[in-house]
N, C-alpha and C positions, 0 to 999 in steps of 0.2 A: 681831731684824730690825726693819726697819722699813718700811711702806709706802709706797713710792713714789706719788705723785700728777702726773699730768699733765695739766699749765694748759694747754696745744692742741688740745683735745676741743674740734670743729667744736661742736655740740652743745647742751655746757654752756656755751659764751663765748654763742652765742647767744641761751639764758637769761637770762645775766648782762647783755647789752648789752639782753634789753630790757627787764628791772626797771630797767637806771641811766636807758635811756631816756625813764622818764616824767617825769623831771625836764630834760628836751633843755634849756637856757637858763636854767636856775637858776646865779647866780655862786657863791662861793662866799662866804658869812657862819655866823653865828653867833646867837645871842640869850644874854642876860646876866642872874640875876636873885640878888635877897638871898638867901640860905642861910641857917636861923637853927643858931648852933654847936649842938655834941651838948655833954652835959652831958659833963666829963672823968672819964674810967676810966683807970684804968691798960691795958686794949685798946683801950683807941681812942687808944693813945699812937701816929700813925700820919702818916707825912708830909704832909701836905694835909690834916689838922686843923683845921689855924687859917683854912681858908679859909674867906669863908664868900661866896664871889660865884659862883654857879652859871650852868654854860653847859650851854648847850640847842639844841636843831636849828633851823631858822628857815628857813622858807618862804617865798618872795617872788616865785612865781608863780601866775598867773591860775588860778582852775578854767579858762577856755578855753584857756590855751596847754596846762594838761592834761590836758585833754581829746583838742585838735588831736597832741597829743604818741601818747597814746595809741592814737589809729585811726590812726597815721603804724606804729604796733608792728604792731597787727592785722592791717592789708595783706599787711602786710611777710612777717609768719607765716601766712597764710592764713585767719585766725579770723575772726570774724562780726564787723564795727565794731564798739563802744558806740553808740549812739544819742544819750545826754547823760550829763553829768559828774554821776553822783546820789551818789558819795561814793568817797573815796579807799579803800575795799577795791581788792585787785586779787587776780588767781586765776593759778597757775602750774601746771602740770601736769605732772609727770614719773612715768612710770614704775618703780614699786618699784626699784631695783638698780642707775638708772642714773646715783645722785649727785647724788639731793636738797640731801642735808643740805652737799654740798661745792658745789654754788652756790650756797645764800643764802650763808653763810659768804663765799664770794668775792663775793658780792654787797655786801655790810658794806663793802670795803675798795676795792669800785670807787667805791662812792658818793660815799665816804668822799674819795678821790681826787679828782673830779669837783666833786665841792660841798660837801664840808667838813663832810658829817654823821658828829657823833659815838657817839651814845647812839640804841641798838639794846637792844629786847626779845626774847627769843626762845619764844615759847612751848606747852609743850608739856603732850597728856594724859595724861601719865602716869610715874611713875621710871622705867621701862623709857627711855621715847625722851630722859629728862632725863638718865641714866646717858650715854645714846649722843652724846648732842650734846656734850658737854662730854667723851668720848673724840675727839669727833672733834676739836675745839678745843683739846686737848693734840699730836693725833696732826699738827697740822692749822701748828704755830708757826713751827716755820723754815719751810717750802711761804711761806707767805704774807708773811714777813719777804719771802723772800726774792725772790719777787714786785714788793713793795710798800718797796722800799727800809729797810728795818728803819723800816717805819713802827708809833711807841709804842700798844698795847693792851694793854686787860686783858679778862676776862673769867672772871666766876665764876657760879656758882650759888647764887638766892636763897635764903637764913637765914635765917628770922626774930629768932634770938637773934642777929644781928651789923647792926647796923643799923649800922652801920661802912660797911658795903659799899655800901648804897642812898646816903650821902652823898657817896663817894668818887664814884659813878656819877655825881651831881649836881653834883662840881666842878669834878671832874679835866677837861684840854684834852684828852686824849687818847681815844682811841675805848673805847668803854664799851659790851661786851656782857653782859647778865645773861639767867640761862637761870633760866626761873619754871616753875613746875608751877600747870597751873589752878583748883587745888582751893589752892593759896597765896592766893592774890586771889579768891576767887567768891564768898564773904561778907563780904557786906557793909551796915553797922545804920547809918540816917540818924538812928535813934530815939537819943537816949543812954543811955536806961534800956538797949537790946539792944546795946552797944558791947561789953560781953566776951562778944559770942556772934560777932563781926563778924572774920572771920582780923587778926592781929597789923600788917597793913601798912596798913588801915583806923582801926585805935585811936591815939587821941593818946597820946605817951610822953611821959613828965617828959623823961627825957632829952634829948628835940628840942626843950626850952622849948615843950611843947605839940604841938606839931605832928604831923601823921602822917606816915609812910613814903610815902604812895603822895602827898603831896604834894609833896614833892620829885621823883618822879617826873613828875611830871602837867606842873609847869615845864617839865626838857627837852625836854617835848614829841616822845619817841624814834618811830623807826618800828618796826612792832610785829610781829615776823614768827612768822609761829603756822603751826604743824611740826603735820602730819593734825589740820586743820581737824574732818572729820566726825567727831573722836573730842573735841572742845576747844569750840567754841563754836557749839553743837547746839541749847541751851539759851536762854532768856531771862535766868537770871542768868549763866550762863557770856558771852553779846552783852555785857550793861551793865559785864559786869566788863572786858573787852577794853574798852568804851569807857572805861571810867575811869580807865585811864592816860593819856589826851587824846592818843591814838600824830598822828604828821604825817600816817601811810597803814598802812595794816595790809599787810601781804602774807602770802598762804596759801599754801602747799605741799604738794601731797599727788599721788599716783594714783588714789584713790578721791575727790573732794571731791561732796560732796552739795548746797552752795548755790555755782553758782559769781556770781564779780563781776565786776568787768571782767579779762577772759581775754588774758592777755601771751604766755602759751609754752606751748605744747602740742604733750607727746612723750607717745602714747598706749603702748598694749601691744605694737597691732601694730606700729608704727615702728620702737619696742625692739627686735622679735624681729628684723625687715626687717633695721636696722642692725647686727645683732649686737651690739647693744650690755648685752643679759643672755642668760645662761644658755637654752640649748632644754630642755624640760620635755618628760619623761618619761614618764605612771604607769601603774604595772604595779599592776591588783588579780590577789589570788592566789584560788585556787578547789581544794578538797580532791579528787582524785581520785574520782569515784561521790559526793560529797557530794550527788546528788539523785537515786541509784538507791536511796533507798527514802522510802514514802512520808510526805513535810512535811505537815503540820495544823499550822491556829492559827488557834484562836476568837478573833475579833478586834470583835464586837456579834450584841444579838442583837434583833430587830424584832419586837410581840408588837401596835404600835399597826393593820395590817391585816390582813388576813387573802388566804393561808396565813401565818404565823408563819414566819417566815426566821431564817437566819444567815446572818451576813457573815465568810467565813474565807479565809485565805492558805494558798496549795496553789504547789505547782508544775507548771507547765501545759508543756504542748508545745508549740511556735509553727509556725506551717506552712513556717516554715522549716528546722522540726528542732531546733532550738537550745531548751533547756531556761529558764525564766523564769516569775519568782516576783510571782504574781499575786492579787488579792483578786475573789473570786465567791459570786453569793450564792444561798445555796441552803437548798429547805425540808425539809420532813420525810419522804422518802422519794428523797430527791435521791441519783444514785446517781456518785458521784466516778470513778469510767470512765470516764463520760459523758466522749464527744468537744468535748462544750459546756463542760464543767467542766478536767477533766486532759489534753486530749485523749488522749485513749482509753489515757494511759499505764497498765500491768500493776499498776503497784505497786498502786497504788491497790485494787485488783481489794478486792468485801466491804466499802469503804469508801459502806458504803449511809447516810444518816442517816435514824435514829429517834426520836430523841425532842430537841428544843428547849425548854432550860426557861429561861422567862426572869424568872423571881423577880427581886427587887433584891438581890445579893450572892452568890444562887446560883446565875448564872447556869452554864448548860455544853448541850452534848450530847454525842447518844452514837450509839452504831450498830450498825445489825443482826446482823454476824455479828465484830465484832470488839471487844476488852475494854474499850479505853481508851472514858474517860470527859473530855472537855474541858469544864475552865471557861477562865472567859474569861483572856482574856492568855494562857494555856498553849497548848503547841504540843509538836509531836509528830514524831519525826527531825529533828530540829533538831543541826546538828553543833555540837560542841563549841566557843563563841566562844576561848577562850583556843587551839585545835587553829590556828584562821586567822591571832592575834597569835605563834604559836611559826611560821610559814609567813613571815608580815611578816619576821618579826625574822633567819631563816635568809637571806632570797634577799635585805634587805637587806648582812645580813655577806658577801653574795658580793659583790654587785654595789661592796661599798665594796674586797674586796679584790682584783677586778678590776681598777677605778682605780684604785687603790696601784700591778697590776702597771703600767702603763701610765702614772701620770703621776709616782713620786718620779724613775723618770731624768728628768726634767722639772725638779727638782725642787718638786716641787709637794705637801706637804702635803692628805692626803682627810679630811676631817671630814665626820662622820653628824650626824645629828640626829632622838631620838624623841620625840613630844608624846604623853603621858601622861593617862591618863583620873584616877588616882587615885595619889598620889603615894607610899601603901602599898604601891602594886605593882611600885616600884623602893626602898623603901628606908622600914621599920619596927622601932621599938625596944617590946622589952621590956619588963617590968615592970619593972626597976633600971637602963632610959634605956639597952639598949648597944644601938649599930645594928645591922639584920639585915635579910641581901637581902630583899627580895619578892620575885613569882614572875620579872617581865621581867628582871631582875639576873639570877636564876640559870638563862631562860632562856638571855640571852643569855650568859651564860658557858660554858653546854653550848656551845651551836651557835659559836662561836667558837672553842673547844679543838677541835670537830669539824672544822670549817674548816680551820682553818688546817697539819691535816696532812695537808691534798691535797696530794700532792707538784708541782704547778702551783705555790705560792707557798711553795716551800722559799727561793726568792731573799729574802722576804720576811724570813725569820726563822731567817736563821744565826745562828750563837753564840746562839736567846733557849730561853730554859728555856720550850718549850712546855706543862708541867706551869699552870705559873704566869700568863706574860702574859695569858691574861685579866683580871685581875682589876684590871688595873695601865690597861688601855685607856678603862676608861668611870668615868663620872662624874656623879652627878646632880644640878642648879641646880633649887634650891624655897627658894620665901618660907622665913624661918627664926618656929620658933614663940619664945617665951619661955621656955620648959623648955630645962633642959638638962640631956644626960647624963652617964652617969657617969663621963664624962671629964670635963666639964665645959664638951662644948662643945656649941652651938645646937642641939635638934630640931630638925625640917623637919615643915610641913603644907599641905594647900591651900589657894593664896590666889589673889587675881583679878588679883595681878598691881598694883596701883595705889595698895597701901598701904606704912605706913612696916619692915612688917615684909619688905619685900621689898628693902629696899635693900640689906640685906650680897646677897643674893643677886646684886644688879646688879652693884654695887661687884668681885665675883669675878671675874666671866664680861664686864664688860666691860676692867678693869684687865686681864684678862691675854689679849687679843684676838690681840697678835703673838706671844705664847707660844705660844699654841693653835697659829698656822700654824706652828712650828719642829719641822723633826722631833726637836732637843732635846728635848722635849715627847711623854710616851706615849700624851696625852690623845688620842683619836679619836671614840670614841663618849659624842655630849652628852643625857642625858634629860632632859626639863623637865615643866612642866606646868603653870604658865601664865606663868612667870618671863622666856620666852624669843621668846612669841610677835608680840609687835609690839618696835619700838626696837631689839633685838639683832641685829645679821647679824655671818656674818665669811662674806664669798667661796671659800671651799675648801669651803661646806658643798656635796657632793654628792647625798648622802641624806637628803631628809624620808621619818621611819614614821612614820604618824598609826595609835597603838594605843589613841587616843580616838577620842570617837564624836561626830565632827565632823559636826552638820547645816547650820549656815550657809557657807554661799557665801564670804560676807567672812569669816568667820572661816578658811576653805579657803585665802585668797588672803592672807592674812596667814602663816600659818603659809609655804606657800610661798615670802615673800615674803622668807622668812629661806636662803634659799638663791640667790636671782637673781642675786648679784652676780659680776661677772668674777672667776676666783680669781688669788690672786698666787702666783709663786713664791721660793725661799728669799733671795731678793734685794729684796723687795714691789714685785718689779714685774707689771704684769698681763700674762699672758699669756691671748689673745685665741684665736676661733677657734671653731667647732661644734664640731671633733673632740675636744675637750678640756672644753669647757665646758657640757656637760648636767646638768641634774638630773633626777634619779630618783626620781618620791615612790610611796612604796609605802601605798598606799591601803588602807585596813579597807573597804572598798564596792568595789562591781565598776564594774570603770573606765569603763566604758558611762555608768553611772549621775555618776559624778563628772567624767568629761570633759563629758557633757552639759552638765551645771550649770557647769560653766567657760568654756566656750563663751559656754550662753547668756547669761552676765553682760556678758562678752565684746562683745556683739552689741549684745544693748544698751545698752553706755557708748560702743562706737565707731559706733554706728550701720550694722554691717558687718553680710554673714550669709556664714557660714564656709562653703564647700562652691560656694560660688559665685562670691566675690573674693578670697577666699584660701583655697582648699582646699588648695595646696602645704603650709598652715600642717600640717593633718594628715597623718596616714598611720599605717596599721595595721602589725606586725611583729610577729611572731606567736614565742612562745620555746619550744618544749616542752623540757618536764622530769619526770624520775619519778616524785614524788609529788604534783606537785600541778602547774596547767596557770599559763604567766604569758603577758599578754599587754601589748603596752602600746599606747600612742597618746601619740606624739609632738608637741608642740606648741612 
């Protein structure tokens, strides 16, 4: 199958026109410069290698003309007009899932059509996003050639071992798009004695007759596009690296900007939701039935700096509305946790009267008068096994997945689910002989999947399938690879940050099979990831995201949720719109109240709105009772 692109979406055309409008009045022109010949080698025997004439972008507009243009654009888009023209840095804000990459790629062709600009560099923060951008270029080639009269263009990912690409970038008369990771040119040293520590792009090279690759790029005066600038140019070194490209201008695209320069276009999360440009989100939290029906106590800290000596403990309290909520209380010797001021008078705390609070460093503990437990610092009693929560999350994710399959498969829509895990070994590990073994999450998944598919309501999904073996083929994990090999010669897997060379093969695999994953011909439906897919990768048919990891950062939560916000496609690669189809279920590993509250708070701070006052219709509670756990949704 092949994903189809709609060139007539008004919000995307508005974003493209806003960027192109910056240069209104610019005539089509270019600048030329001399390029030193590369020392001949067989691998450099390419068309154009003998051409020593470089071609660059040329800007003839005066700063006051550009300032006038951007104020006109800003007023048209309802944005605060820039008071002064202090830089050629521009900002485009688009909510995740609304086609940000498509917009800036098409803007390249639009600026070439209108003004003749040919040199463009896309700077990305990570290997994941680099591979995602490269994949987007691959799958839009025919689309853009059809839209722009079969215009000639080349694109490539910068590779320090292929200097011919840099030279061709400088000398080609066609549109040139270079995709480069910020880490490939962040290290620059002017001290010749330290030059061997600089990125290769900043080093003099014999094959370039002593020139530096960066000098070829600088002469072209490229238009620089920064993808996810909040992760690219947040340090002084990164900002200096961007400037070292000698950009004609810098365009920054993100949903969550930290530094906002001249804002040209803004499509925030509320606008995207109201226009149904992304999936709606429902956040589900699971609770073990009777999970609060035994005394839970955790010792957080002790304090003997003032009298009386006290302990900070965490317990499950009954609130005034009757709900049970985990909260922190301060108790001293003699405190009865049954008391209303501590637990709200819950009978399960009968007998838990604080006897001793011991504060010697390294040996801190509390004990009780009529209970045998002695709680050391950081210890807890009455806590539900964390794996029981994980099992329930996996179970509910599978049920949500199968329910959506029942509804969406007849419409030609393949359903995918994505799990974020805390440790690779929890999904897959290796024995002493290097043989891969299933981790606890893989075992949980297969057991729950095999149980779920035997329900009569799912019979139509598995006609003719061997129910005893089907579970093993529908899931897989995508992780960074270690240098070690298993007994079969396959690379072994490990945890990684998502920014290292070790991640390359994981991204290549998942990116290059994007369309394959969308096809019914592929059995894979459930994807497990540690860090490899947290940003940069997206698949429009992710309908469930299950967070089996401990995610405290709200930004990281939004990154994870962003993997499933895009509008889904059918087997013809066509977008299928409408919330009746496009609902993303996030199976949170903490209470949905806290999860949703944090998500709301961030959106409120970013967009300057107050939910419940301006946009209360965005949030609605739906309670779904089940047998062995309670499940509550917050629809966003």
